C-alpha positions as CSV (number, residue, x, y, z in Angstrom):
1,P,0.1,0.0,0.1
2,F,1.0,3.6,-0.7
3,Q,1.0,4.5,3.2
4,F,4.1,2.2,3.5
5,Q,6.4,3.9,0.6
6,G,5.3,7.3,0.8
7,L,4.9,9.8,-2.1
8,T,6.8,10.4,-5.0
9,T,6.7,14.3,-4.4
10,T,7.0,16.2,-1.1
11,P,4.8,19.1,-0.2
12,L,7.0,22.3,0.6
13,S,4.3,24.1,2.8
14,Y,3.8,22.9,6.2
15,S,0.0,22.7,5.8
16,G,0.7,20.4,3.0
17,R,3.0,18.3,4.8
18,I,0.4,18.1,7.9
19,L,-2.1,17.1,5.4
20,I,-0.2,14.2,3.6
21,M,0.8,12.9,7.0
22,S,-2.6,12.8,8.6
23,F,-4.0,11.3,5.4
24,L,-1.1,8.6,5.4
25,I,-1.4,7.7,9.3
26,M,-5.2,7.6,8.8
27,S,-4.7,5.1,5.4
28,L,-2.5,3.3,8.0
29,M,-4.9,3.0,10.8
30,V,-7.5,2.0,8.2
31,Y,-5.6,-0.6,6.7
32,Q,-4.6,-1.9,10.4
33,F,-8.0,-2.0,11.6
34,Y,-9.3,-3.8,8.6
35,A,-6.3,-6.7,8.8
36,A,-7.1,-6.9,12.8
37,N,-10.8,-7.3,12.3
38,L,-10.3,-9.9,9.3
39,L,-7.9,-11.9,11.4
40,S,-9.9,-12.0,14.5
41,T,-13.0,-13.1,12.4
42,L,-11.2,-15.7,10.8
43,L,-10.0,-16.7,14.2
44,M,-13.2,-16.5,16.3
45,K,-15.3,-19.4,16.3
46,P,-19.2,-18.8,16.0
47,E,-21.2,-19.0,19.1
48,T,-23.9,-21.2,19.8
49,R,-26.6,-21.3,22.2
50,I,-27.5,-24.9,21.6
51,R,-24.8,-27.3,23.1
52,T,-27.0,-30.0,24.9
53,V,-30.2,-31.5,24.7
54,E,-32.0,-29.6,27.2
55,D,-30.9,-26.4,25.1
56,L,-32.5,-28.0,22.1
57,V,-35.9,-28.7,24.1
58,T,-35.9,-25.1,25.2
59,S,-35.4,-23.3,21.6
60,E,-37.4,-22.7,18.8
61,M,-36.0,-25.4,16.5
62,R,-38.1,-28.3,15.4
63,V,-36.9,-31.8,16.0
64,G,-36.8,-34.9,13.9
65,C,-35.4,-38.4,14.0
66,E,-34.3,-40.9,11.7
67,D,-36.8,-43.4,11.4
68,T,-35.4,-46.8,12.6
69,L,-37.0,-49.4,15.0
70,Y,-34.2,-48.6,17.8
71,N,-34.7,-45.0,17.8
72,R,-38.4,-45.5,18.3
73,D,-37.8,-47.9,21.0
74,Y,-35.0,-45.9,22.7
75,F,-37.4,-42.7,23.0
76,K,-40.4,-45.0,24.1
77,H,-38.4,-46.6,26.9
78,A,-35.8,-43.2,27.6
79,V,-34.8,-43.0,31.2
80,D,-33.1,-39.8,31.3
81,K,-35.5,-36.8,31.7
82,S,-33.8,-34.8,28.7
83,S,-34.8,-37.6,26.2
84,R,-38.3,-37.7,27.6
85,D,-38.7,-34.0,27.2
86,L,-37.3,-34.1,23.6
87,Y,-39.6,-37.0,22.6
88,A,-42.7,-35.3,24.2
89,K,-42.3,-31.7,23.5
90,K,-40.7,-31.6,20.2
91,I,-41.0,-35.1,18.3
92,L,-44.7,-35.7,19.3
93,A,-45.9,-32.2,19.8
94,G,-49.0,-31.7,18.2
95,Q,-49.0,-35.5,16.8
96,N,-46.8,-34.7,14.2
97,K,-46.5,-38.0,12.0
98,T,-43.6,-36.5,10.0
99,S,-41.0,-36.4,13.1
100,F,-39.4,-39.8,12.1
101,L,-38.0,-39.4,8.6
102,A,-35.5,-40.8,6.2
103,P,-32.1,-39.5,6.5
104,D,-32.3,-37.7,3.0
105,D,-35.5,-35.9,4.1
106,G,-34.3,-34.9,7.5
107,L,-31.0,-33.6,6.2
108,A,-32.8,-31.7,3.8
109,L,-34.6,-29.8,6.5
110,V,-31.7,-29.3,8.4
111,K,-30.0,-27.5,5.4
112,D,-33.0,-25.1,5.1
113,G,-32.3,-24.0,8.7
114,G,-34.4,-24.2,12.0
115,Y,-34.5,-28.0,12.1
116,A,-32.4,-30.5,14.4
117,F,-32.3,-34.2,13.3
118,H,-31.5,-37.0,15.1
119,V,-29.4,-39.4,12.9
120,E,-26.3,-42.1,13.0
121,L,-23.0,-40.1,12.0
122,S,-21.9,-42.8,9.6
123,T,-25.4,-42.2,7.8
124,A,-25.2,-38.3,7.8
125,Y,-21.7,-37.5,6.8
126,P,-21.7,-38.8,3.2
127,I,-25.1,-37.1,2.7
128,I,-24.1,-33.8,4.1
129,E,-20.5,-33.9,2.3
130,K,-22.3,-34.5,-1.1
131,T,-25.5,-32.0,-0.6
132,F,-24.6,-29.4,1.8
133,P,-22.8,-26.2,0.9
134,V,-19.5,-25.4,2.9
135,Q,-21.4,-22.7,4.6
136,S,-24.1,-24.6,5.9
137,I,-21.5,-27.0,7.1
138,C,-19.6,-24.6,9.1
139,R,-22.8,-23.5,10.6
140,M,-23.7,-27.0,11.5
141,R,-23.4,-28.2,15.4
142,E,-23.6,-31.7,16.9
143,V,-25.4,-32.5,20.2
144,K,-24.9,-35.8,21.6
145,M,-28.3,-37.6,22.6
146,Y,-26.8,-40.1,24.8
147,R,-23.2,-41.2,26.0
148,T,-21.7,-43.8,24.0
149,Q,-21.6,-47.3,25.8
150,P,-18.8,-49.1,26.3
151,M,-18.7,-52.7,24.6
152,H,-17.2,-55.8,26.3
153,A,-16.5,-59.1,25.2
154,N,-18.6,-61.9,26.2
155,L,-16.5,-64.8,27.7
156,Q,-17.2,-67.9,30.1
157,K,-16.4,-66.7,33.8
158,R,-12.5,-67.7,34.6
159,S,-12.0,-68.4,30.8
160,A,-8.4,-69.1,29.7
161,F,-9.1,-66.9,26.6
162,R,-9.5,-63.9,28.5
163,D,-6.0,-62.7,28.7
164,M,-5.5,-63.8,25.0
165,F,-8.3,-61.4,24.0
166,D,-7.0,-58.5,26.2
167,T,-3.5,-59.0,24.7
168,C,-4.7,-59.2,21.0
169,L,-7.0,-56.3,21.5
170,Q,-4.4,-54.3,23.1
171,R,-1.7,-55.2,20.2
172,L,-4.3,-54.2,17.4
173,A,-4.7,-50.8,19.4
174,E,-1.0,-50.3,19.7
175,H,-0.3,-50.9,16.1
176,G,-2.9,-48.7,14.7
177,I,-5.1,-51.5,13.0
178,L,-8.3,-50.4,15.1
179,H,-7.9,-46.8,14.1
180,R,-7.2,-47.7,10.5
181,E,-10.4,-49.8,10.3
182,L,-12.3,-47.2,12.2
183,T,-11.2,-44.6,9.6
184,F,-11.8,-47.1,6.7
185,W,-15.3,-48.1,7.6
186,H,-16.6,-44.9,9.3
187,P,-17.2,-42.1,7.0
188,R,-14.8,-38.6,7.8
189,K,-16.5,-35.9,9.2
190,P,-17.3,-33.2,6.4
191,E,-14.6,-30.6,6.5
192,C,-15.4,-26.5,7.1
193,I,-13.2,-24.4,5.2
194,E,-13.4,-21.5,7.4
195,S,-12.4,-18.6,4.7
196,S,-15.7,-19.6,2.9
197,S,-17.9,-18.8,5.8
198,V,-16.5,-15.4,7.0
199,S,-18.5,-12.6,6.3
200,L,-17.0,-9.3,7.3
201,N,-19.1,-6.7,8.5
202,M,-17.1,-3.3,9.5
203,G,-18.9,-0.3,10.9
204,L,-17.8,3.1,11.8
205,D,-17.0,2.3,15.3
206,Y,-14.2,0.1,14.0
207,F,-11.9,2.9,12.4
208,Y,-13.7,6.1,13.6
209,P,-10.5,7.2,15.5
210,S,-9.0,7.4,12.3
211,L,-11.5,9.9,10.9
212,M,-11.3,11.8,13.8
213,F,-7.3,12.0,13.3
214,L,-8.1,13.1,9.7
215,A,-10.4,15.6,10.6
216,I,-8.1,17.1,13.2
217,G,-5.2,17.2,10.6
218,M,-7.4,18.9,8.1
219,I,-8.6,21.4,10.3
220,L,-5.1,22.0,11.7
221,S,-3.7,22.2,8.0
222,L,-6.3,24.6,7.1
223,L,-5.4,26.9,10.0
224,I,-1.8,26.8,9.3
225,L,-2.4,27.7,5.8
226,A,-4.3,30.6,6.6
227,V,-1.3,31.8,8.8
228,E,0.8,31.1,5.8
229,V,-1.4,33.2,3.5
230,Y,-1.6,35.9,6.2
231,I,2.4,36.1,6.5
232,D,3.0,35.9,2.9
233,F,0.5,39.0,2.2
234,K,2.5,40.7,5.0
235,E,5.6,40.3,3.5
236,R,4.6,41.0,0.0
237,A,3.3,44.3,1.3
238,M,6.4,45.1,3.2
239,R,8.3,44.5,0.0
240,V,6.0,47.0,-1.8
241,G,6.6,49.5,0.8
242,K,10.4,49.3,0.8
243,C,10.3,49.4,-3.2
244,S,8.1,52.7,-3.0
245,G,9.9,54.2,-0.2
246,V,7.0,54.2,2.0
247,G,5.5,52.2,4.8
248,P,3.1,49.3,4.0
249,V,-0.2,50.4,3.0
250,Y,-3.4,48.3,3.3
251,A,-6.1,49.0,1.0
252,F,-9.5,47.4,1.6
253,S,-12.6,48.1,-0.8
254,P,-15.7,49.3,0.9
């Protein structure tokens, strides 16, 4: 930018120098405010008010669920209060028969906004990656319905195979085979490209000090210009008086 390299010509008058200096400093401040605001926007994560199932129940969003037998059975026999409230207030509110939807239909409503859909991640990730724009992917948030239950190997009590299974599973985890199988069979989460979701809104409150500084510099330069004009007029009058042999004469028209 030109505020870093200066000008090709330098003004000779003090008012011109002050005006140019004020304008260059104002340009530098505007550039710095713009760069700082852009950087903070890129680094700042968007805030969300829905982080738990309780927040989802108290929100204005509509809620749907993937139409599977175990989801229907889970909500009918749910023990925790948050799941029961979600099922009673959101999914069955008004006897809505369309709350249980196919994954494609439910995620299409999520893409339109104002809708939450309970679905398996392995089912949702490929659909989201194919059909959702990048801005919608960045705005999406995941809320866990219930904690993942740990799995155990069923063996006979005091079985001799217990230590063998423990050793084999531990070696599979240490050598990365379990992680490889998980990444191979489980779809990856759609990637959010932060730069495509940034909408930069800048108002006067971001750089009003630079405008004030520019206004002060312009007023100061005009005052100095007036003083220079007065001094120049007085010096010319003195030179004219010396050439004519009389003192300075000031003539003003009525």
